[in-house]
N, CA, C and O atoms as a GROMACS GRO file, in nm:
protein
  504
    1MET      N    1  -0.901   0.079   3.537
    1MET     CA    2  -0.897   0.138   3.406
    1MET      C    3  -0.827   0.047   3.308
    1MET      O    4  -0.709   0.021   3.330
    2PRO      N    5  -0.880   0.002   3.214
    2PRO     CA    6  -0.812  -0.082   3.102
    2PRO      C    7  -0.702   0.004   3.027
    2PRO      O    8  -0.712   0.122   2.995
    3THR      N    9  -0.597  -0.080   3.006
    3THR     CA   10  -0.478  -0.056   2.959
    3THR      C   11  -0.498  -0.123   2.797
    3THR      O   12  -0.550  -0.231   2.774
    4ILE      N   13  -0.450  -0.043   2.709
    4ILE     CA   14  -0.486  -0.098   2.558
    4ILE      C   15  -0.327  -0.097   2.495
    4ILE      O   16  -0.250  -0.001   2.497
    5PHE      N   17  -0.303  -0.219   2.446
    5PHE     CA   18  -0.181  -0.247   2.374
    5PHE      C   19  -0.208  -0.270   2.224
    5PHE      O   20  -0.299  -0.347   2.192
    6GLN      N   21  -0.138  -0.208   2.132
    6GLN     CA   22  -0.156  -0.224   2.007
    6GLN      C   23  -0.062  -0.319   1.957
    6GLN      O   24   0.057  -0.285   1.960
    7ALA      N   25  -0.097  -0.443   1.905
    7ALA     CA   26   0.000  -0.536   1.842
    7ALA      C   27  -0.014  -0.511   1.688
    7ALA      O   28  -0.125  -0.499   1.637
    8ARG      N   29   0.095  -0.503   1.619
    8ARG     CA   30   0.099  -0.499   1.482
    8ARG      C   31   0.151  -0.631   1.416
    8ARG      O   32   0.240  -0.700   1.464
    9ARG      N   33   0.081  -0.658   1.295
    9ARG     CA   34   0.100  -0.770   1.240
    9ARG      C   35   0.152  -0.756   1.103
    9ARG      O   36   0.082  -0.697   1.020
   10VAL      N   37   0.264  -0.803   1.070
   10VAL     CA   38   0.333  -0.787   0.923
   10VAL      C   39   0.261  -0.871   0.832
   10VAL      O   40   0.244  -0.992   0.846
   11LEU      N   41   0.217  -0.797   0.733
   11LEU     CA   42   0.148  -0.870   0.608
   11LEU      C   43   0.269  -0.859   0.483
   11LEU      O   44   0.363  -0.780   0.476
   12THR      N   45   0.232  -0.966   0.391
   12THR     CA   46   0.321  -0.960   0.260
   12THR      C   47   0.213  -0.895   0.156
   12THR      O   48   0.092  -0.886   0.173
   13LEU      N   49   0.292  -0.854   0.046
   13LEU     CA   50   0.212  -0.775  -0.051
   13LEU      C   51   0.101  -0.888  -0.110
   13LEU      O   52  -0.011  -0.851  -0.145
   14GLU      N   53   0.141  -1.025  -0.118
   14GLU     CA   54   0.032  -1.113  -0.151
   14GLU      C   55  -0.077  -1.126  -0.046
   14GLU      O   56  -0.188  -1.159  -0.088
   15GLU      N   57  -0.064  -1.106   0.076
   15GLU     CA   58  -0.176  -1.106   0.178
   15GLU      C   59  -0.264  -0.968   0.147
   15GLU      O   60  -0.387  -0.965   0.140
   16VAL      N   61  -0.178  -0.854   0.131
   16VAL     CA   62  -0.245  -0.714   0.124
   16VAL      C   63  -0.340  -0.740   0.011
   16VAL      O   64  -0.460  -0.716   0.025
   17GLY      N   65  -0.289  -0.788  -0.104
   17GLY     CA   66  -0.379  -0.784  -0.246
   17GLY      C   67  -0.493  -0.899  -0.196
   17GLY      O   68  -0.606  -0.870  -0.236
   18ARG      N   69  -0.488  -0.993  -0.136
   18ARG     CA   70  -0.586  -1.084  -0.121
   18ARG      C   71  -0.707  -1.012  -0.026
   18ARG      O   72  -0.827  -1.026  -0.044
   19LEU      N   73  -0.644  -0.930   0.082
   19LEU     CA   74  -0.739  -0.863   0.168
   19LEU      C   75  -0.820  -0.751   0.098
   19LEU      O   76  -0.938  -0.727   0.126
   20VAL      N   77  -0.750  -0.685   0.007
   20VAL     CA   78  -0.829  -0.583  -0.041
   20VAL      C   79  -0.890  -0.618  -0.192
   20VAL      O   80  -0.939  -0.530  -0.262
   21GLY      N   81  -0.880  -0.751  -0.233
   21GLY     CA   82  -0.953  -0.784  -0.334
   21GLY      C   83  -0.868  -0.735  -0.466
   21GLY      O   84  -0.929  -0.708  -0.570
   22ALA      N   85  -0.751  -0.726  -0.460
   22ALA     CA   86  -0.681  -0.660  -0.569
   22ALA      C   87  -0.645  -0.753  -0.684
   22ALA      O   88  -0.641  -0.876  -0.675
   23GLN      N   89  -0.621  -0.680  -0.794
   23GLN     CA   90  -0.587  -0.736  -0.940
   23GLN      C   91  -0.437  -0.705  -0.914
   23GLN      O   92  -0.411  -0.593  -0.872
   24VAL      N   93  -0.332  -0.799  -0.936
   24VAL     CA   94  -0.196  -0.772  -0.964
   24VAL      C   95  -0.174  -0.738  -1.125
   24VAL      O   96  -0.205  -0.805  -1.224
   25TYR      N   97  -0.116  -0.617  -1.116
   25TYR     CA   98  -0.096  -0.582  -1.266
   25TYR      C   99   0.053  -0.588  -1.293
   25TYR      O  100   0.095  -0.598  -1.408
   26LEU      N  101   0.135  -0.582  -1.185
   26LEU     CA  102   0.270  -0.612  -1.212
   26LEU      C  103   0.334  -0.648  -1.067
   26LEU      O  104   0.313  -0.579  -0.968
   27GLY      N  105   0.409  -0.758  -1.069
   27GLY     CA  106   0.488  -0.789  -0.944
   27GLY      C  107   0.508  -0.941  -0.952
   27GLY      O  108   0.409  -1.014  -0.949
   28LYS      N  109   0.630  -0.993  -0.962
   28LYS     CA  110   0.664  -1.116  -0.959
   28LYS      C  111   0.665  -1.192  -0.817
   28LYS      O  112   0.619  -1.303  -0.790
   29ASP      N  113   0.730  -1.102  -0.734
   29ASP     CA  114   0.761  -1.178  -0.597
   29ASP      C  115   0.655  -1.061  -0.499
   29ASP      O  116   0.681  -0.943  -0.477
   30LEU      N  117   0.542  -1.132  -0.458
   30LEU     CA  118   0.462  -1.060  -0.368
   30LEU      C  119   0.491  -1.110  -0.216
   30LEU      O  120   0.413  -1.088  -0.124
   31SER      N  121   0.604  -1.174  -0.203
   31SER     CA  122   0.630  -1.223  -0.060
   31SER      C  123   0.681  -1.095   0.012
   31SER      O  124   0.687  -1.096   0.135
   32VAL      N  125   0.715  -0.991  -0.056
   32VAL     CA  126   0.770  -0.888   0.022
   32VAL      C  127   0.683  -0.839   0.161
   32VAL      O  128   0.563  -0.813   0.162
   33PRO      N  129   0.765  -0.835   0.264
   33PRO     CA  130   0.682  -0.793   0.372
   33PRO      C  131   0.639  -0.654   0.396
   33PRO      O  132   0.728  -0.570   0.382
   34VAL      N  133   0.532  -0.615   0.425
   34VAL     CA  134   0.499  -0.452   0.432
   34VAL      C  135   0.477  -0.423   0.592
   34VAL      O  136   0.392  -0.475   0.665
   35THR      N  137   0.565  -0.336   0.622
   35THR     CA  138   0.565  -0.269   0.767
   35THR      C  139   0.526  -0.132   0.761
   35THR      O  140   0.543  -0.069   0.865
   36GLU      N  141   0.485  -0.079   0.677
   36GLU     CA  142   0.436   0.056   0.691
   36GLU      C  143   0.341   0.093   0.571
   36GLU      O  144   0.361   0.062   0.453
   37TYR      N  145   0.244   0.158   0.617
   37TYR     CA  146   0.135   0.195   0.513
   37TYR      C  147   0.135   0.345   0.497
   37TYR      O  148   0.176   0.418   0.587
   38GLY      N  149   0.086   0.395   0.372
   38GLY     CA  150   0.053   0.549   0.352
   38GLY      C  151  -0.039   0.536   0.245
   38GLY      O  152  -0.041   0.440   0.168
   39ALA      N  153  -0.142   0.666   0.239
   39ALA     CA  154  -0.255   0.658   0.166
   39ALA      C  155  -0.253   0.793   0.132
   39ALA      O  156  -0.271   0.872   0.225
   40SER      N  157  -0.231   0.846   0.002
   40SER     CA  158  -0.230   0.970  -0.036
   40SER      C  159  -0.231   0.987  -0.204
   40SER      O  160  -0.168   0.919  -0.284
   41ASP      N  161  -0.313   1.085  -0.228
   41ASP     CA  162  -0.312   1.144  -0.392
   41ASP      C  163  -0.220   1.240  -0.421
   41ASP      O  164  -0.193   1.274  -0.536
   42LEU      N  165  -0.158   1.299  -0.296
   42LEU     CA  166  -0.063   1.407  -0.328
   42LEU      C  167   0.100   1.358  -0.321
   42LEU      O  168   0.164   1.329  -0.220
   43MET      N  169   0.133   1.360  -0.428
   43MET     CA  170   0.284   1.282  -0.440
   43MET      C  171   0.374   1.377  -0.351
   43MET      O  172   0.474   1.329  -0.297
   44SER      N  173   0.340   1.517  -0.334
   44SER     CA  174   0.443   1.577  -0.236
   44SER      C  175   0.439   1.544  -0.100
   44SER      O  176   0.534   1.560  -0.024
   45ASP      N  177   0.321   1.494  -0.067
   45ASP     CA  178   0.300   1.443   0.081
   45ASP      C  179   0.394   1.306   0.088
   45ASP      O  180   0.480   1.286   0.174
   46VAL      N  181   0.366   1.235   0.001
   46VAL     CA  182   0.453   1.100  -0.003
   46VAL      C  183   0.595   1.121  -0.001
   46VAL      O  184   0.664   1.060   0.080
   47LEU      N  185   0.655   1.220  -0.100
   47LEU     CA  186   0.786   1.248  -0.070
   47LEU      C  187   0.840   1.304   0.053
   47LEU      O  188   0.956   1.291   0.091
   48ALA      N  189   0.737   1.375   0.121
   48ALA     CA  190   0.780   1.427   0.240
   48ALA      C  191   0.754   1.345   0.357
   48ALA      O  192   0.815   1.374   0.460
   49LEU      N  193   0.675   1.246   0.359
   49LEU     CA  194   0.627   1.183   0.481
   49LEU      C  195   0.644   1.013   0.473
   49LEU      O  196   0.624   0.936   0.567
   50SER      N  197   0.682   0.981   0.352
   50SER     CA  198   0.691   0.829   0.343
   50SER      C  199   0.819   0.773   0.404
   50SER      O  200   0.922   0.839   0.421
   51LYS      N  201   0.804   0.650   0.432
   51LYS     CA  202   0.933   0.582   0.490
   51LYS      C  203   0.976   0.455   0.382
   51LYS      O  204   0.890   0.392   0.321
   52PRO      N  205   1.106   0.433   0.371
   52PRO     CA  206   1.141   0.347   0.291
   52PRO      C  207   1.059   0.199   0.327
   52PRO      O  208   1.024   0.165   0.440
   53GLY      N  209   1.043   0.137   0.230
   53GLY     CA  210   0.954   0.008   0.252
   53GLY      C  211   0.798   0.012   0.269
   53GLY      O  212   0.728  -0.088   0.286
   54MET      N  213   0.750   0.143   0.262
   54MET     CA  214   0.606   0.174   0.267
   54MET      C  215   0.538   0.122   0.153
   54MET      O  216   0.593   0.110   0.043
   55LEU      N  217   0.406   0.087   0.179
   55LEU     CA  218   0.299   0.061   0.075
   55LEU      C  219   0.239   0.173   0.057
   55LEU      O  220   0.206   0.239   0.155
   56LEU      N  221   0.212   0.218  -0.078
   56LEU     CA  222   0.126   0.349  -0.104
   56LEU      C  223  -0.005   0.300  -0.152
   56LEU      O  224  -0.009   0.217  -0.242
   57LEU      N  225  -0.111   0.345  -0.098
   57LEU     CA  226  -0.244   0.340  -0.160
   57LEU      C  227  -0.266   0.465  -0.208
   57LEU      O  228  -0.248   0.566  -0.140
   58THR      N  229  -0.316   0.466  -0.355
   58THR     CA  230  -0.350   0.616  -0.403
   58THR      C  231  -0.444   0.594  -0.502
   58THR      O  232  -0.464   0.482  -0.550
   59GLY      N  233  -0.506   0.697  -0.538
   59GLY     CA  234  -0.608   0.695  -0.668
   59GLY      C  235  -0.569   0.775  -0.770
   59GLY      O  236  -0.653   0.811  -0.852
   60LEU      N  237  -0.434   0.815  -0.780
   60LEU     CA  238  -0.370   0.883  -0.893
   60LEU      C  239  -0.290   0.782  -0.963
   60LEU      O  240  -0.193   0.730  -0.908
   61ALA      N  241  -0.330   0.751  -1.090
   61ALA     CA  242  -0.295   0.677  -1.168
   61ALA      C  243  -0.211   0.730  -1.288
   61ALA      O  244  -0.260   0.733  -1.401
   62SER      N  245  -0.086   0.771  -1.261
   62SER     CA  246  -0.011   0.848  -1.333
   62SER      C  247   0.139   0.815  -1.330
   62SER      O  248   0.174   0.762  -1.225
   63PRO      N  249   0.236   0.834  -1.422
   63PRO     CA  250   0.350   0.782  -1.401
   63PRO      C  251   0.432   0.852  -1.277
   63PRO      O  252   0.524   0.792  -1.221
   64GLN      N  253   0.396   0.970  -1.244
   64GLN     CA  254   0.436   1.042  -1.117
   64GLN      C  255   0.429   0.948  -0.989
   64GLN      O  256   0.508   0.963  -0.896
   65VAL      N  257   0.344   0.864  -0.988
   65VAL     CA  258   0.323   0.774  -0.883
   65VAL      C  259   0.444   0.671  -0.871
   65VAL      O  260   0.501   0.642  -0.766
   66ILE      N  261   0.473   0.620  -0.999
   66ILE     CA  262   0.588   0.520  -0.986
   66ILE      C  263   0.721   0.593  -0.964
   66ILE      O  264   0.814   0.540  -0.903
   67ARG      N  265   0.725   0.724  -1.018
   67ARG     CA  266   0.858   0.783  -1.008
   67ARG      C  267   0.857   0.827  -0.870
   67ARG      O  268   0.970   0.821  -0.822
   68THR      N  269   0.759   0.873  -0.783
   68THR     CA  270   0.772   0.894  -0.654
   68THR      C  271   0.797   0.771  -0.561
   68THR      O  272   0.872   0.777  -0.464
   69ALA      N  273   0.728   0.662  -0.599
   69ALA     CA  274   0.754   0.534  -0.536
   69ALA      C  275   0.902   0.492  -0.542
   69ALA      O  276   0.958   0.446  -0.442
   70VAL      N  277   0.956   0.507  -0.644
   70VAL     CA  278   1.095   0.458  -0.671
   70VAL      C  279   1.192   0.562  -0.581
   70VAL      O  280   1.268   0.512  -0.498
   71ILE      N  281   1.189   0.698  -0.597
   71ILE     CA  282   1.257   0.781  -0.518
   71ILE      C  283   1.229   0.759  -0.386
   71ILE      O  284   1.331   0.748  -0.318
   72SER      N  285   1.116   0.748  -0.322
   72SER     CA  286   1.101   0.720  -0.189
   72SER      C  287   1.131   0.570  -0.126
   72SER      O  288   1.116   0.542  -0.007
   73ASP      N  289   1.177   0.480  -0.228
   73ASP     CA  290   1.190   0.353  -0.199
   73ASP      C  291   1.095   0.277  -0.128
   73ASP      O  292   1.115   0.218  -0.022
   74LEU      N  293   0.970   0.284  -0.204
   74LEU     CA  294   0.841   0.229  -0.143
   74LEU      C  295   0.854   0.066  -0.188
   74LEU      O  296   0.935   0.026  -0.272
   75CYS      N  297   0.771  -0.009  -0.124
   75CYS     CA  298   0.761  -0.151  -0.169
   75CYS      C  299   0.659  -0.191  -0.269
   75CYS      O  300   0.662  -0.300  -0.326
   76GLY      N  301   0.572  -0.104  -0.289
   76GLY     CA  302   0.464  -0.126  -0.382
   76GLY      C  303   0.360  -0.018  -0.406
   76GLY      O  304   0.368   0.086  -0.340
   77VAL      N  305   0.267  -0.034  -0.492
   77VAL     CA  306   0.165   0.076  -0.520
   77VAL      C  307   0.033   0.008  -0.530
   77VAL      O  308   0.024  -0.088  -0.607
   78VAL      N  309  -0.067   0.042  -0.464
   78VAL     CA  310  -0.198   0.003  -0.473
   78VAL      C  311  -0.294   0.101  -0.530
   78VAL      O  312  -0.325   0.201  -0.465
   79LEU      N  313  -0.342   0.076  -0.649
   79LEU     CA  314  -0.438   0.176  -0.706
   79LEU      C  315  -0.586   0.154  -0.676
   79LEU      O  316  -0.652   0.061  -0.724
   80VAL      N  317  -0.626   0.234  -0.605
   80VAL     CA  318  -0.782   0.244  -0.540
   80VAL      C  319  -0.885   0.293  -0.633
   80VAL      O  320  -0.855   0.346  -0.740
   81ARG      N  321  -1.016   0.273  -0.592
   81ARG     CA  322  -1.119   0.319  -0.674
   81ARG      C  323  -1.125   0.258  -0.796
   81ARG      O  324  -1.201   0.316  -0.873
   82GLY      N  325  -1.071   0.161  -0.839
   82GLY     CA  326  -1.082   0.091  -0.975
   82GLY      C  327  -0.992   0.159  -1.073
   82GLY      O  328  -1.009   0.137  -1.193
   83LYS      N  329  -0.906   0.234  -1.034
   83LYS     CA  330  -0.801   0.276  -1.128
   83LYS      C  331  -0.728   0.189  -1.192
   83LYS      O  332  -0.680   0.095  -1.129
   84ARG      N  333  -0.708   0.203  -1.314
   84ARG     CA  334  -0.617   0.107  -1.392
   84ARG      C  335  -0.469   0.174  -1.437
   84ARG      O  336  -0.459   0.290  -1.477
   85PRO      N  337  -0.383   0.103  -1.426
   85PRO     CA  338  -0.252   0.173  -1.472
   85PRO      C  339  -0.230   0.140  -1.630
   85PRO      O  340  -0.242   0.029  -1.682
   86GLY      N  341  -0.196   0.263  -1.696
   86GLY     CA  342  -0.174   0.278  -1.836
   86GLY      C  343  -0.044   0.200  -1.877
   86GLY      O  344   0.023   0.138  -1.794
   87LYS      N  345  -0.015   0.209  -2.009
   87LYS     CA  346   0.125   0.134  -2.043
   87LYS      C  347   0.242   0.215  -1.994
   87LYS      O  348   0.346   0.155  -1.965
   88GLU      N  349   0.235   0.335  -1.983
   88GLU     CA  350   0.361   0.417  -1.933
   88GLU      C  351   0.396   0.370  -1.787
   88GLU      O  352   0.508   0.337  -1.746
   89ILE      N  353   0.279   0.372  -1.718
   89ILE     CA  354   0.295   0.337  -1.566
   89ILE      C  355   0.359   0.185  -1.562
   89ILE      O  356   0.452   0.162  -1.483
   90LEU      N  357   0.313   0.092  -1.639
   90LEU     CA  358   0.336  -0.025  -1.626
   90LEU      C  359   0.492  -0.058  -1.669
   90LEU      O  360   0.562  -0.147  -1.620
   91LYS      N  361   0.532   0.038  -1.775
   91LYS     CA  362   0.658   0.035  -1.817
   91LYS      C  363   0.782   0.078  -1.722
   91LYS      O  364   0.892   0.025  -1.707
   92LEU      N  365   0.729   0.190  -1.664
   92LEU     CA  366   0.821   0.243  -1.560
   92LEU      C  367   0.832   0.162  -1.433
   92LEU      O  368   0.932   0.160  -1.361
   93ALA      N  369   0.722   0.094  -1.412
   93ALA     CA  370   0.719  -0.004  -1.284
   93ALA      C  371   0.795  -0.132  -1.313
   93ALA      O  372   0.870  -0.189  -1.234
   94ALA      N  373   0.769  -0.169  -1.428
   94ALA     CA  374   0.859  -0.301  -1.457
   94ALA      C  375   1.011  -0.263  -1.449
   94ALA      O  376   1.091  -0.329  -1.383
   95GLU      N  377   1.046  -0.147  -1.524
   95GLU     CA  378   1.205  -0.105  -1.519
   95GLU      C  379   1.226  -0.099  -1.363
   95GLU      O  380   1.331  -0.151  -1.325
   96ALA      N  381   1.162  -0.057  -1.286
   96ALA     CA  382   1.205  -0.020  -1.138
   96ALA      C  383   1.166  -0.133  -1.037
   96ALA      O  384   1.179  -0.129  -0.914
   97ASN      N  385   1.113  -0.242  -1.118
   97ASN     CA  386   1.073  -0.372  -1.018
   97ASN      C  387   0.974  -0.339  -0.925
   97ASN      O  388   0.972  -0.408  -0.822
   98MET      N  389   0.889  -0.245  -0.937
   98MET     CA  390   0.787  -0.172  -0.847
   98MET      C  391   0.640  -0.250  -0.867
   98MET      O  392   0.573  -0.234  -0.969
   99PRO      N  393   0.601  -0.329  -0.767
   99PRO     CA  394   0.471  -0.416  -0.778
   99PRO      C  395   0.355  -0.290  -0.782
   99PRO      O  396   0.353  -0.190  -0.710
  100VAL      N  397   0.278  -0.321  -0.868
  100VAL     CA  398   0.154  -0.237  -0.894
  100VAL      C  399   0.021  -0.333  -0.874
  100VAL      O  400   0.001  -0.429  -0.948
  101LEU      N  401  -0.057  -0.300  -0.780
  101LEU     CA  402  -0.186  -0.368  -0.759
  101LEU      C  403  -0.302  -0.265  -0.767
  101LEU      O  404  -0.284  -0.144  -0.753
  102GLY      N  405  -0.429  -0.325  -0.791
  102GLY     CA  406  -0.524  -0.228  -0.807
  102GLY      C  407  -0.654  -0.295  -0.732
  102GLY      O  408  -0.679  -0.416  -0.738
  103THR      N  409  -0.724  -0.208  -0.667
  103THR     CA  410  -0.846  -0.268  -0.605
  103THR      C  411  -0.979  -0.165  -0.644
  103THR      O  412  -0.960  -0.050  -0.681
  104GLU      N  413  -1.109  -0.220  -0.632
  104GLU     CA  414  -1.206  -0.134  -0.641
  104GLU      C  415  -1.255  -0.060  -0.537
  104GLU      O  416  -1.340   0.027  -0.554
  105LEU      N  417  -1.199  -0.093  -0.413
  105LEU     CA  418  -1.229  -0.021  -0.287
  105LEU      C  419  -1.179   0.117  -0.292
  105LEU      O  420  -1.091   0.151  -0.371
  106THR      N  421  -1.232   0.194  -0.208
  106THR     CA  422  -1.196   0.342  -0.193
  106THR      C  423  -1.075   0.335  -0.118
  106THR      O  424  -1.036   0.232  -0.063
  107MET      N  425  -1.013   0.452  -0.115
  107MET     CA  426  -0.888   0.466  -0.031
  107MET      C  427  -0.910   0.428   0.128
  107MET      O  428  -0.835   0.358   0.196
  108PHE      N  429  -1.033   0.493   0.170
  108PHE     CA  430  -1.084   0.495   0.297
  108PHE      C  431  -1.103   0.330   0.337
  108PHE      O  432  -1.054   0.278   0.436
  109GLU      N  433  -1.180   0.268   0.241
  109GLU     CA  434  -1.199   0.142   0.267
  109GLU      C  435  -1.096   0.036   0.283
  109GLU      O  436  -1.090  -0.044   0.377
  110ALA      N  437  -1.009   0.046   0.172
  110ALA     CA  438  -0.882   0.002   0.188
  110ALA      C  439  -0.782  -0.002   0.281
  110ALA      O  440  -0.718  -0.104   0.310
  111ALA      N  441  -0.763   0.127   0.338
  111ALA     CA  442  -0.697   0.177   0.456
  111ALA      C  443  -0.764   0.080   0.572
  111ALA      O  444  -0.700   0.000   0.641
  112GLY      N  445  -0.903   0.103   0.581
  112GLY     CA  446  -0.968   0.040   0.687
  112GLY      C  447  -0.945  -0.103   0.698
  112GLY      O  448  -0.932  -0.158   0.807
  113VAL      N  449  -0.941  -0.162   0.590
  113VAL     CA  450  -0.940  -0.330   0.590
  113VAL      C  451  -0.802  -0.346   0.631
  113VAL      O  452  -0.774  -0.433   0.713
  114LEU      N  453  -0.707  -0.267   0.579
  114LEU     CA  454  -0.570  -0.298   0.621
  114LEU      C  455  -0.536  -0.273   0.762
  114LEU      O  456  -0.459  -0.349   0.822
  115TYR      N  457  -0.586  -0.177   0.815
  115TYR     CA  458  -0.582  -0.122   0.959
  115TYR      C  459  -0.631  -0.237   1.040
  115TYR      O  460  -0.569  -0.269   1.142
  116SER      N  461  -0.730  -0.298   1.004
  116SER     CA  462  -0.800  -0.407   1.082
  116SER      C  463  -0.726  -0.538   1.081
  116SER      O  464  -0.738  -0.623   1.170
  117ALA      N  465  -0.655  -0.548   0.982
  117ALA     CA  466  -0.580  -0.683   0.963
  117ALA      C  467  -0.439  -0.667   1.028
  117ALA      O  468  -0.386  -0.772   1.062
  118ILE      N  469  -0.375  -0.558   1.050
  118ILE     CA  470  -0.263  -0.550   1.120
  118ILE      C  471  -0.254  -0.497   1.254
  118ILE      O  472  -0.149  -0.507   1.318
  119CYS      N  473  -0.360  -0.439   1.300
  119CYS     CA  474  -0.370  -0.386   1.441
  119CYS      C  475  -0.490  -0.479   1.525
  119CYS      O  476  -0.607  -0.500   1.493
  120THR      N  477  -0.423  -0.520   1.629
  120THR     CA  478  -0.525  -0.596   1.711
  120THR      C  479  -0.514  -0.520   1.858
  120THR      O  480  -0.403  -0.496   1.906
  121ASP      N  481  -0.627  -0.486   1.919
  121ASP     CA  482  -0.643  -0.408   2.032
  121ASP      C  483  -0.657  -0.510   2.128
  121ASP      O  484  -0.737  -0.601   2.107
  122ILE      N  485  -0.583  -0.505   2.242
  122ILE     CA  486  -0.573  -0.614   2.362
  122ILE      C  487  -0.590  -0.538   2.482
  122ILE      O  488  -0.498  -0.468   2.523
  123CYS      N  489  -0.726  -0.550   2.556
  123CYS     CA  490  -0.740  -0.492   2.668
  123CYS      C  491  -0.712  -0.546   2.778
  123CYS      O  492  -0.740  -0.666   2.784
  124THR      N  493  -0.662  -0.497   2.875
  124THR     CA  494  -0.642  -0.579   3.006
  124THR      C  495  -0.678  -0.478   3.115
  124THR      O  496  -0.668  -0.356   3.103
  125ASP      N  497  -0.720  -0.543   3.220
  125ASP     CA  498  -0.777  -0.463   3.346
  125ASP      C  499  -0.641  -0.447   3.427
  125ASP      O  500  -0.567  -0.544   3.447
  126LYS      N  501  -0.615  -0.326   3.469
  126LYS     CA  502  -0.519  -0.280   3.573
  126LYS      C  503  -0.576  -0.205   3.674
  126LYS      O  504  -0.506  -0.162   3.765
   0.00000   0.00000   0.00000
């Protein structure tokens, strides 16, 4: 019976952006490594379940996203479904040095692309 091992690759914010075809709205240093990923439009779930350094994929384009990302010590935010950050979002993100990217992909598509990029299944016969 084959045994499956899952190897995880660490991506940078720059690589994530390239993979999901993202526009960078804010972020000077995109060399930050991303070791955790989360996808949610419910900021209460992000507050309850996120880990420091996590990258958030969300379709919610509101100041609460940035406030939640700062409180949760996230490494950045990717707005999905073509959402654009408003001036207030960008102002809060700049003050907190929180990178903000945006992609036309749906949350499901973006999560799938990133999952495929970081996880490699290796099957061995035992």
